[in-house]
C-alpha positions in Angstrom: -37.9 -5.5 -70.6 -39.2 -3.3 -67.8 -41.1 -4.6 -64.8 -43.2 -1.4 -64.8 -45.9 -0.2 -67.2 -45.4 3.0 -69.2 -47.9 4.8 -67.0 -46.0 3.7 -63.8 -42.7 4.8 -65.2 -44.2 8.2 -66.2 -45.7 8.8 -62.7 -42.4 7.8 -61.0 -40.4 10.2 -63.2 -42.9 13.0 -62.9 -42.6 12.8 -59.1 -38.8 12.6 -59.4 -38.7 15.7 -61.6 -40.9 17.6 -59.2 -38.6 16.8 -56.3 -35.6 17.9 -58.4 -37.2 21.2 -59.2 -38.5 21.8 -55.7 -35.1 21.0 -54.3 -33.5 23.7 -56.5 -30.6 21.5 -57.5 -30.4 23.3 -60.8 -30.8 26.8 -62.1 -34.4 27.2 -63.5 -33.1 27.8 -67.1 -30.9 24.6 -66.8 -33.8 22.6 -65.5 -36.2 23.6 -68.3 -33.6 23.4 -71.0 -32.0 20.1 -70.2 -33.8 18.2 -67.4 -37.6 18.7 -67.9 -38.0 16.9 -71.2 -36.2 13.7 -70.1 -38.0 10.4 -69.7 -37.7 7.3 -67.5 -37.4 4.4 -70.0 -36.8 1.4 -67.8 -36.4 0.1 -64.2 -35.1 -3.3 -63.5 -33.3 -4.7 -60.4 -32.6 -1.3 -58.8 -31.3 0.0 -62.1 -33.0 2.7 -64.2 -32.5 4.0 -67.7 -33.2 7.7 -68.3 -33.5 9.1 -71.9 -32.4 12.6 -72.7 -33.2 14.7 -75.8 -29.6 15.8 -76.8 -26.0 15.0 -76.2 -25.7 18.1 -74.0 -28.6 17.0 -71.9 -26.9 13.7 -71.4 -23.7 15.4 -70.3 -25.6 17.5 -67.8 -27.3 14.4 -66.3 -24.1 12.4 -66.2 -22.2 15.2 -64.4 -25.0 15.3 -61.8 -25.7 11.6 -61.7 -25.4 11.4 -57.9 -28.2 14.0 -57.5 -30.5 12.1 -59.9 -29.8 8.8 -58.2 -30.4 10.2 -54.7 -33.8 11.8 -55.7 -34.9 8.7 -57.6 -33.9 6.5 -54.6 -36.1 8.6 -52.3 -39.0 8.2 -54.7 -38.5 4.5 -55.1 -37.6 4.1 -51.4 -34.7 1.9 -52.4 -31.1 2.6 -53.6 -31.1 3.1 -57.4 -28.4 3.3 -60.1 -29.1 5.3 -63.2 -27.8 5.0 -66.8 -28.4 7.9 -69.2 -29.0 7.5 -73.0 -30.1 9.8 -75.8 -33.6 9.2 -77.2 -32.0 8.6 -80.6 -30.2 5.6 -79.2 -33.4 3.9 -77.9 -33.3 1.4 -80.8 -29.8 0.4 -79.9 -30.8 0.0 -76.3 -34.0 -1.9 -76.8 -32.6 -4.3 -79.4 -29.8 -5.9 -77.6 -26.8 -6.9 -79.6 -27.5 -10.4 -80.9 -23.9 -11.5 -80.4 -24.1 -10.4 -76.7 -27.3 -12.4 -76.3 -25.7 -15.4 -77.8 -22.7 -15.2 -75.5 -25.0 -15.1 -72.4 -27.8 -17.5 -73.4 -26.1 -20.1 -75.6 -25.8 -23.4 -73.9 -22.1 -24.0 -73.9 -22.2 -27.0 -71.5 -20.5 -30.1 -73.0 -22.5 -33.3 -72.4 -19.4 -35.4 -72.2 -18.4 -33.9 -68.8 -20.5 -35.3 -66.0 -20.0 -36.4 -62.4 -20.5 -40.0 -63.5 -17.3 -40.0 -65.7 -15.2 -37.8 -63.4 -12.6 -40.2 -61.9 -12.2 -39.4 -58.2 -8.9 -39.9 -56.4 -6.9 -38.4 -53.5 -5.9 -35.5 -55.7 -9.4 -34.2 -56.5 -11.8 -35.8 -54.0 -12.5 -32.6 -52.1 -13.1 -30.5 -55.2 -15.5 -33.2 -56.6 -17.4 -33.4 -53.4 -17.8 -29.6 -53.1 -18.9 -29.3 -56.8 -21.5 -32.0 -56.4 -22.8 -30.4 -53.2 -23.2 -27.1 -55.0 -25.1 -28.8 -57.8 -27.5 -30.5 -55.4 -27.8 -27.7 -52.8 -27.2 -24.3 -54.6 -26.2 -21.4 -52.5 -26.6 -23.2 -49.1 -23.1 -24.3 -48.0 -20.3 -23.2 -50.3 -20.9 -19.9 -52.0 -18.9 -19.0 -53.9 -17.1 -22.3 -54.6 -13.6 -21.5 -55.9 -11.7 -24.4 -57.6 -8.0 -23.8 -58.4 -5.2 -25.8 -59.9 -3.0 -26.2 -62.9 -4.4 -26.6 -66.4 -5.6 -30.0 -67.4 -6.5 -31.3 -63.9 -10.3 -31.3 -64.2 -11.6 -27.9 -63.2 -13.5 -27.3 -66.4 -14.9 -30.8 -66.2 -16.4 -30.1 -62.8 -18.0 -26.8 -64.0 -19.7 -28.6 -66.9 -20.6 -31.5 -64.6 -22.4 -29.0 -62.3 -24.3 -27.5 -65.2 -25.2 -30.9 -66.7 -26.4 -32.2 -63.3 -28.7 -29.2 -63.0 -30.0 -29.6 -66.6 -30.9 -33.2 -65.8 -32.4 -32.8 -62.3 -33.7 -29.3 -62.3 -34.4 -28.3 -65.9 -36.4 -25.2 -64.8 -33.2 -23.7 -63.3 -31.2 -21.3 -65.4 -27.4 -22.0 -65.7 -24.9 -19.6 -67.3 -21.5 -21.0 -68.1 -19.1 -18.5 -69.5 -15.3 -18.2 -70.0 -13.9 -15.1 -68.3 -12.6 -13.6 -71.5 -16.0 -14.0 -73.1 -17.4 -12.2 -70.1 -15.0 -9.3 -70.7 -16.0 -9.1 -74.4 -19.6 -9.2 -73.4 -19.3 -6.2 -71.0 -17.2 -4.2 -73.4 -19.6 -4.7 -76.3 -22.7 -4.1 -74.2 -21.3 -0.8 -72.9 -20.5 0.2 -76.5 -24.0 -0.8 -77.6 -25.7 0.8 -74.6 -27.2 -2.6 -73.6 -25.3 -3.1 -70.3 -28.4 -2.9 -68.2 -30.1 -5.6 -70.2 -27.0 -7.8 -70.0 -26.9 -7.4 -66.2 -30.6 -8.2 -66.0 -30.2 -11.5 -67.9 -27.2 -12.6 -65.8 -28.9 -11.7 -62.5 -31.8 -14.0 -63.5 -29.4 -17.0 -63.4 -29.7 -19.6 -60.7 -26.1 -20.8 -61.3 -23.2 -18.6 -62.6 -20.2 -20.7 -63.6 -17.1 -18.7 -64.7 -14.0 -20.5 -66.0 -10.5 -19.0 -65.5 -11.5 -16.0 -63.4 -7.9 -14.9 -63.2 -8.3 -13.4 -66.7 -10.8 -10.9 -65.4 -7.8 -8.7 -64.5 -7.8 -7.6 -68.2 -10.8 -5.3 -67.7 -11.2 -2.8 -64.8 -14.7 -1.8 -65.8 -15.6 -5.5 -66.1 -14.4 -6.0 -62.5 -16.7 -3.2 -61.3 -19.7 -4.7 -63.1 -18.9 -8.2 -62.0 -18.6 -7.0 -58.4 -22.2 -5.6 -58.5 -23.5 -8.7 -60.3 -21.8 -11.0 -57.8 -23.3 -9.1 -54.8 -26.8 -9.2 -56.3 -26.6 -13.0 -57.1 -25.1 -13.8 -53.7 -27.8 -11.8 -51.9 -30.5 -13.9 -53.7 -28.8 -17.1 -52.7 -27.8 -18.0 -56.3 -24.8 -20.4 -56.7 -21.5 -19.0 -58.0 -18.7 -21.3 -59.0 -15.3 -20.0 -60.2 -12.2 -21.6 -61.4 -8.6 -20.4 -61.6 -5.1 -21.7 -62.1 -4.1 -20.2 -58.7 -5.5 -19.7 -55.2 -7.7 -16.6 -54.9 -5.2 -14.9 -52.5 -2.5 -15.2 -55.2 -4.6 -13.4 -57.9 -2.8 -10.4 -59.4 -4.7 -7.4 -61.0 -8.0 -8.4 -59.3 -9.5 -5.9 -56.8 -9.1 -6.7 -53.2 -12.9 -6.5 -52.6 -13.4 -9.2 -55.1 -10.6 -11.4 -53.7 -12.2 -10.9 -50.3 -15.5 -12.3 -51.6 -13.8 -15.2 -53.4 -12.2 -16.3 -50.2 -15.4 -15.9 -48.1 -16.8 -19.2 -49.5 -14.9 -22.4 -50.1 -11.6 -22.7 -52.0 -10.5 -26.2 -53.0 -7.5 -27.2 -55.0 -6.9 -30.0 -57.5 -3.5 -31.6 -57.7 -1.8 -33.7 -60.4 -3.3 -37.2 -60.3 -1.4 -39.7 -58.2 -0.7 -43.1 -59.7 -4.0 -44.9 -58.7 -6.1 -42.0 -60.0 -4.1 -41.8 -63.2 -4.5 -45.6 -63.8 -8.3 -45.3 -63.1 -8.5 -42.4 -65.6 -6.8 -44.5 -68.3 -9.1 -47.4 -67.7 -12.1 -45.1 -67.9 -10.9 -43.6 -71.2 -10.6 -47.1 -72.6 -14.1 -48.0 -71.6 -15.5 -44.9 -73.2 -13.9 -45.8 -76.5 -16.3 -48.8 -76.9 -13.6 -50.7 -78.8 -11.9 -54.1 -78.3 -8.4 -53.0 -77.6 -6.0 -55.6 -76.3 -3.6 -53.8 -74.0 -1.7 -55.2 -71.1 -2.3 -53.6 -67.7 1.4 -53.1 -67.3 1.2 -50.6 -70.2 -1.4 -48.6 -68.5 0.7 -48.6 -65.4 3.7 -47.4 -67.4 1.6 -44.5 -68.9 0.2 -43.7 -65.4 3.6 -43.4 -63.9 5.3 -41.6 -66.8 2.7 -39.1 -67.9 0.8 -38.1 -64.7 1.3 -34.3 -64.9 -2.4 -33.8 -65.9 -5.4 -35.6 -67.3 -5.0 -34.2 -70.8 -1.5 -35.5 -71.0 -2.6 -39.0 -69.9 -5.4 -39.1 -72.5 -3.2 -37.6 -75.2 -0.5 -40.3 -74.7 -3.1 -43.1 -74.6 -4.4 -41.8 -77.9 -0.9 -41.7 -79.3 -0.3 -45.3 -78.3 -3.6 -46.5 -79.8 -2.8 -44.7 -83.0 0.6 -46.4 -83.3 -1.1 -49.7 -82.6 -3.6 -49.1 -85.4 -0.7 -48.2 -87.7 1.6 -51.1 -86.9 -1.1 -53.6 -85.8 0.7 -55.6 -83.1 -1.2 -58.7 -81.8 -1.4 -57.0 -78.3 -0.1 -53.7 -76.9 2.5 -54.8 -74.5 5.1 -52.9 -72.5 7.8 -53.5 -75.2 5.6 -52.0 -77.8 4.7 -49.0 -75.6 8.3 -48.2 -74.7 9.2 -48.3 -78.4 6.2 -46.1 -79.2 7.3 -43.4 -76.7 11.0 -43.7 -77.3 11.2 -40.3 -79.0 9.1 -38.6 -76.3 11.2 -36.2 -74.0 9.4 -37.7 -71.0 10.4 -41.3 -71.8 12.4 -42.7 -69.0 15.5 -45.0 -69.0 17.7 -45.9 -66.1 20.7 -44.2 -67.7 21.9 -40.8 -66.4 19.8 -41.2 -63.2 20.0 -38.2 -60.9 18.4 -36.8 -57.7 16.3 -34.5 -59.8 14.9 -37.4 -61.8 14.1 -39.4 -58.7 12.3 -36.4 -57.1 10.3 -35.9 -60.2 9.3 -39.5 -60.4 8.2 -39.5 -56.8 6.3 -36.2 -57.2 4.5 -37.4 -60.2 3.5 -40.6 -58.5 2.1 -38.9 -55.4 0.7 -35.8 -57.2 3.1 -33.4 -55.3 5.3 -30.4 -56.2 9.0 -30.5 -55.7 8.6 -27.7 -53.1 6.2 -29.9 -51.1 8.6 -32.8 -51.3 11.5 -30.7 -50.0 9.5 -28.8 -47.4 9.1 -29.5 -43.6 5.5 -30.7 -44.1 4.8 -33.8 -42.1 1.5 -35.0 -43.4 1.5 -38.7 -44.2 1.3 -38.4 -48.0 4.2 -35.9 -48.2 6.3 -37.6 -45.6 6.0 -41.0 -47.2 6.9 -39.5 -50.6 10.0 -37.8 -49.1 11.1 -41.0 -47.3 10.9 -43.0 -50.6 12.8 -40.3 -52.6 15.6 -40.4 -50.0 15.6 -44.2 -50.0 15.9 -44.3 -53.8 18.7 -41.8 -53.8 20.6 -43.9 -51.4 19.8 -47.2 -53.1 20.4 -46.3 -56.8 22.9 -43.4 -56.6 24.8 -44.7 -53.5 25.0 -41.1 -52.3 26.4 -40.2 -48.8 23.6 -39.5 -46.3 25.0 -36.0 -45.6 24.8 -35.2 -49.3 21.3 -36.5 -49.6 20.3 -34.3 -46.7 21.7 -31.3 -48.5 19.5 -32.2 -51.5 16.4 -32.3 -49.2 16.3 -28.9 -47.6 19.5 -29.2 -45.5 18.4 -32.1 -43.3 21.1 -33.6 -41.1 22.5 -37.1 -41.9 20.7 -38.7 -38.9 17.3 -37.7 -40.3 18.2 -39.1 -43.7 19.4 -42.4 -42.2 16.1 -42.7 -40.3 14.1 -42.2 -43.5 16.2 -44.8 -45.4 15.8 -47.4 -42.6 12.1 -46.7 -42.3 11.5 -47.3 -46.0 13.6 -50.5 -45.9 11.5 -51.8 -43.0 8.1 -50.8 -44.6 9.0 -52.5 -47.9 9.3 -55.8 -46.0 6.2 -55.2 -43.8 3.6 -53.6 -46.0 2.8 -54.9 -49.5 1.2 -51.6 -50.6 4.2 -49.6 -49.7 6.5 -52.1 -51.5 4.2 -51.8 -54.5 4.5 -48.0 -54.5 8.3 -48.2 -54.4 8.3 -50.8 -57.2 6.1 -48.7 -59.4 8.3 -45.6 -59.0 11.3 -47.6 -59.8 9.6 -48.9 -62.9 8.9 -45.3 -63.8 12.6 -44.7 -63.5 13.3 -47.6 -65.9 14.3 -50.3 -63.4 
């Protein structure tokens, strides 16, 4: 466990005790009663473990930890941190809790998640490119890499893809993938079992540290302190750190500011809900992976892509549901009529009845992978503007709403702005086939 021989540890501690005694930091009787018979058990990565003879001796050391650390730092000529244990606990310390070892060292990477089967689209292109760059060039460009977005959009897929890429191309590298709540359990148990220094040593030997759902780290204050030190040591060595969260690092609650500062110092990339083209490609990929002869019309995949595009899991789940019903009822081919019937009891199933502004906004947002806030905002990026223009056009076309009322539904815009949007879409539908196709697919999603 230690990088030093027993003789070296003995000489280092002997010199440390001599300086403590010479410096008169303790009364002579205190020194000889509680300090003198201690031993230096281990030094690893600027962390030392000192063994004391009794519980009282341990208390004396812990109350004067700063003095001990300062003197040992002088002897070692480098900053040192010290943990104090009783000699009777040496077995607990040296024989690290097997469950803790398992949590750290177990290969939890899932082979099915790779870069090859990650479907790239507008909604996730940046995150995929950044993840691949980290896998190929660890610690060079984006460290840490912070990937954020709602559940089910592919964050975990990218973490596993990084790990699997490294396993294939650099098998000598050490990858640790761990869920944040497992990390908290690991720290709590290792503190209880007095194996925290060994846990830290194992983690700091990693070339890649991949942590899923880092927002849950807020549950443990001590865990944050230890993670902060681990992070700094790994970063200083140029090791790659990749974190995922459901929100941007600046929005994390219950996480120390110094950690948030480090998270934002690298690259933060978001993943949005898949837009129509990406959703369709995902469904086609899932069908390929099944290795089955399934006769399904492309219009059915388009229907699922437009109706269930909140996240990748929802897409896959509804494709599985449709295939199950096809196996159950054995139609000659899965066509749109069969699909609509299969999903008729689903709350997300669309029909043209009871159409509203809210339904139109949702259909457009799902198609473009946007939030309702983005759609109604003043943002003028092409993707958001086109989506907003189409939503306004559909409200006018299918609800026959006054332009002024539509303006009120879209952030208080004046009627002239709404007229301009409507006329622009009417013109683009005639001039650009792709634009007309987008409008048509959204209308199909609404049941027209």
